[in-house]
N, C-alpha and C positions, 0 to 999 in steps of 0.2 A: 680680438673684438668680435662680438656676435654680428651676424649679417643684419639683424634688425637695428642694432646700434649704428652700424655703418650706414644703413639707409637713412636713419634719422639725421646723422651728421651731414650726409650728402644733401638732404632736403634743406637743412639750415644753411649750408654753404651756398646752395642755389638761390635761396631767398635773399641772402646777403648780397650775392653777386647781382641779383636783379634790382633790389631796392636801395642798396647802400653803396653801389659802385661810384655814385656821384660824389660821395664824401672824399674819395681818393682821386677824383678827376675834376679839377676846377673847370675844365672845358664844358662839363655838363651844365653848369650855371650859365655860361656864356651862350650856349645853344638855346637854353630856355629863354633867355632875354631876347634872343633873335626871333624866336617864334612869337613871343608876346608883342614885339615891335611890328612884326609882319601882320599880326592880328589887328593891331591898332591902325596901321597904315591902310590895310585893306578896307576896313569899315569907314575910315575917314575919307578915302577916295570915293567909295560908294555914295557917301553923303554929299560930298562936294560936287560930284558929277551928276547927282540926282538920278542915280540908277537903281535906287531901292525899289521903286514902284514897278518898273517893267521887269526887273531881274531878281525879285526878292527870293524866289525859290532857289535859284542858282547861288545867290549870296548866302542863303541859309545853309546850303550844302557845303560851301567853301568854309564858312565859319565853323561848322561841325568838324570838318577835317582839321582845321587849325586848333580847335579846342582839344581834340584827341591828341595831337602832337604836343601841345602844351602840357596836358595831363601826363603823357608818357615821360616827357623830360622832367617834370616835377617829381615823378616816382623815383627817378634815379638819384634825387637829392634827399629822399626820405630814409632815415635809418630803418633797419630791418624790423626793429621792435615796434615801429609805428606804421608798418606797411598796412596792416588790417584797418587801422584807424583812417589812414589815407584813402583806402578803397571805400570805406563807408562814407567818408566825406564826399567823395565823388558821386556816390549813389544819391546823396541828398542834394548836392549842388547842381547836378545836371537837370533834374526837373525844375529847380528854381530858375535856371538859365532859360529853359524853354518857356516858362511862364512870363519871365521878363521880356523875352523876345516877342511873345504873343501880345503882351501889353503894348510894346513899342509899335509893332506892325499895325495893330488896330488903332492906336492913338494917332498914327500918321495917316489913318484912313486908307491904307493899302488894302485892308480887308474891311468889309462893311461891319460897323459896330452893331448894326441891327441884328444880323444873322450870326455874327461871331463876336458876342459881347466880350469885353476884356475880362481878365481874371478878377479884377477888383469888383466888377458888377456881379460876377458869378459868386464870389465869396459873400457879398451882401445878400444875394438871393438865397444862398445856402443858409445863412443866418435866419432869414425870414421863414424858410421852411422848417428850421429846427425849433424856432420859438413861437411860430404862429399857428393858428387853428383855422382851417377853412370852413366857415359856417355853411357855405353852399353844399359841400360834399360831406360835411360832418367828420372830416378826417384831418390828420396832420402827420408829419414825419414820425414823431415819437409817440403820438397819442397823448393821453393825459395820465402819465404814470402815477401822479400823486393821488389819483382817484382809485387806484387798484385796490388798496385795503378795504375801502368802503364798498366797492363793487363785489369783492369776494365775500364780504360779510353779508351783503344783501342778496346777491344772486347765486352764491355758491361758486365752486371752483370752475365747473364746466361753463356755465352761462357767463360768469364774470370774465373768464379768459376769452370767450368768444366775443364779448362786447369790446374788450380791449383790442383784440385782433382786428375787429371791424373798423376801429378808429386809427390804429397805428400802422402806417405803411411799412415801416422798417420791421416791426415785429411780425407782421403778416408774411413778409418775404423770408425772414429768418426761420420762422416756424415751418414753412413749406420746404425750405432747403434742408433743414436739419431732419425733419420727419422723412422726407423722400430719400435723403442720402443714407440714413440709418437703415431704412427698410430695404433699400437696394444693395448697400454695401455688404451687409452681413451674409445674405445668401450668395452674393457674388464671390466673397472670399471662400466660403465653403465649397461651392461648385468648382472654383478655380483650383482649390487644393486637390479635390478628387480628380479633376482632369489632369493635373500635373503629375499625380502619382500613377494613375491608371491609364495605360495606353489604349485600352479598349474603350473606356468612357470618352477619352479624348477623340478617338476616331469616330465615335457615334455622335458626339455633340458639337465638335469644333465647326463643322460646315454650317450647321443650323445657327450656331451662335454668331458666326461671321455674317450670315445672310441677314439676320435681324439687326446686327450692329450697324450696318450701313444705312438703315432706314433713318431718314431725318426724324429726330425725336419729336419735333413739333407736329409732324404728320400723324403721330400716334394719338395726339390729344383728342381729335374727334371720336376715335374708337373708344377711348376711355370715357368720354361723355355718354356714349351709348351703354357702356357696361355698368356704370354706377347709377343707383336710383335717382340721385340728385345731380344732374349733369352740370349744374352751375355752382355746386358746392366745392369744398376743398379736396374731396376724394380724387377726382380726375387730375387735378394739378399735382398733387403729391404722387400719384401713381406714375405720371410721366417722368417726374424727377427720379423716382425710384428705378424705373426701367433704364433711364439714361445712366445712372450710376452703376446699376447691376452689370451691364455688359462690359463697361470699362474695367471695373474691379475684377470681374471674372477672368477676362482675357489677361490682364497684367498678373494676377495671382497665378494663373496657369503657367505663364512664361517664367515667373520667378521660381516656381517649384520645379518645373521641367528642366530648367537650365542650371540647377544646383551642381556644383563641381562634384564629380564622383568621388574625389578624395575625401570630401566631408562625410559622405554616406559610408564610405569604407571605414573611416576613423570611428564613426558612431557604432558600426557593427563590431569593430574590434574591442570597443569598450562595453559591449553587451547591450546596446540600445536597439530595441525592437518595438514594433507596434506604436503605442501611444508615446513611449519614451523617445523613440526616433522622431516622431512628429514634434514633440515638445522641445527637445534639446538640439535637434539638428535641422530638420526640414523647415520649421517655422522661423527660427532665427536667421537661417541662410536666405530665406525668401522674403523676409520682412522689408529690406530696402526696395525691392521691386514692387511689393505690395503697396507700400506707402507712396511710391511714385504713381501707381494707379489710383490710389485714393486722392492724391492731390489733383490729378487730371479729372477724376470723377467729380470732385467737389467744385472745381471751376466750371465744369460742364453743367452741373446741377444749377449753379447760379445763372449761367447763360440761358438755360432752358426755361427756368421759372420767370426770368425777366421777359423772355419772348412770349410766354403764355400770358403773363400779366398785361402785355401790350394788347393781346387779342381778346381775352375773356377774363376780366377781373375788375372789381371796383375798389380793390385795395392792393397795396404792394408798391415797391419802388418802381417797378416797370410801369404800372398803371399811372403812377404819379408823373413819371417822365413823359409818357405819351399824352397825358391829360394836358400838360402845359404846352406840348406841341400843338394840340388841337386848338387851344385858345390863344395861340401865337404869343407865348411868353418865353422867348428863347433863354432869358437869364435863368429862370427856374428849371427849364428843360435841361440846360447844361448842369445845373446844380444837382438834378436827379442823376445824371450820368456820373457826376463826381461821387455821389453816394454809392452808386454801383461799384465804382473803382475802389472806394474805401472798404466796402464789404468784401470785395475780392482779396484785397491785401490782408484784411483782418482775418478772414477765414483761412487763408493760406498760412499766415503766421501762427494761428492757433493749431493747425494741423502739424506744422513743423515743431511746435513746442511739444505736442503729444508724441511725435516721432522721437524726439530727444529723450523723453521719459521711457518710452517702450524700448528704445535701442540705445542704452547709455554708452555702449562701446563705440558709438559713432559720434559722440559729442566732440571728441578731440580727433581731428583727421590724422594726426600723427600717430595715434594709437589704434587706428582701425585696421592696420596691417597686422595679421596674425603673427608675423615674424618679428614685429617691433617690440 
């Protein structure tokens, strides 16, 4: 049997031992029932003794530990073929448990419903943001997309898109993130490649890159406002996002290229790969996992930076929307704005992961990512 096949079989056996052992061990079910009973008894005692209000933080921590133990024991009863489904269900169930706990804590007035509105009110506020139009500011979360064809026909592509951006907070933020991320990521990858291959370039640029990297990106924004002719336009905002993405992508790309296993380079030379062919068939594929790791960090940082800038200097964007409702003391819609930011983060990360699977098809199945498998 090949070493790759033996490793695959070992992985399968380990998975069965971890997730399916409970099928052969009736005691696992008994242990699970004990943990569930302990969870119920603990929360019942906290309620009867009226200890939730003074000790709710400690109770929340104990409940978390109990839920972890229940989930671990439940995993022992799940067949190996359903292990991934079980893990995904945990990923969905845990946020729902947190929201339910938040609802209960606020409903019992342990936390002030004025400053910590329950999830039901936040969902209602999110619906109002998504469907309403603020006549005072002339903006809304999605703008008025049904008017896009008429505006493009009347004002043209540039002016029509600008008018829609001025109305849609979500579109304005996405446009700034995508534009800045693309402008910063492409040269970041190129510079990182050169630094990873050339020891001389790395020695010249690495210290300077590190010095600029540690600067708070929001502190660069006033400089960009001086550089661009229109300090209140989109240019300074996009430039700061681009700079934020550039440093992260460049550093991660350099590390990915520099730390390629020498055996891969030697194998490429043995097969006659030199110059561009070495880059295309050996260096780039070997460094792509680290490069995409840097892209994911850079994309998240780009979103954080643009939200912070929209807090400070903008009249559109999800960051401005959130800060605006804080200024007028509307916590429900302020929290709804934060929820939109979180949804944006998850959506952007999911999209980049999908692109990663397309670019690196050999990593779709973890069991096949091992060259020896």
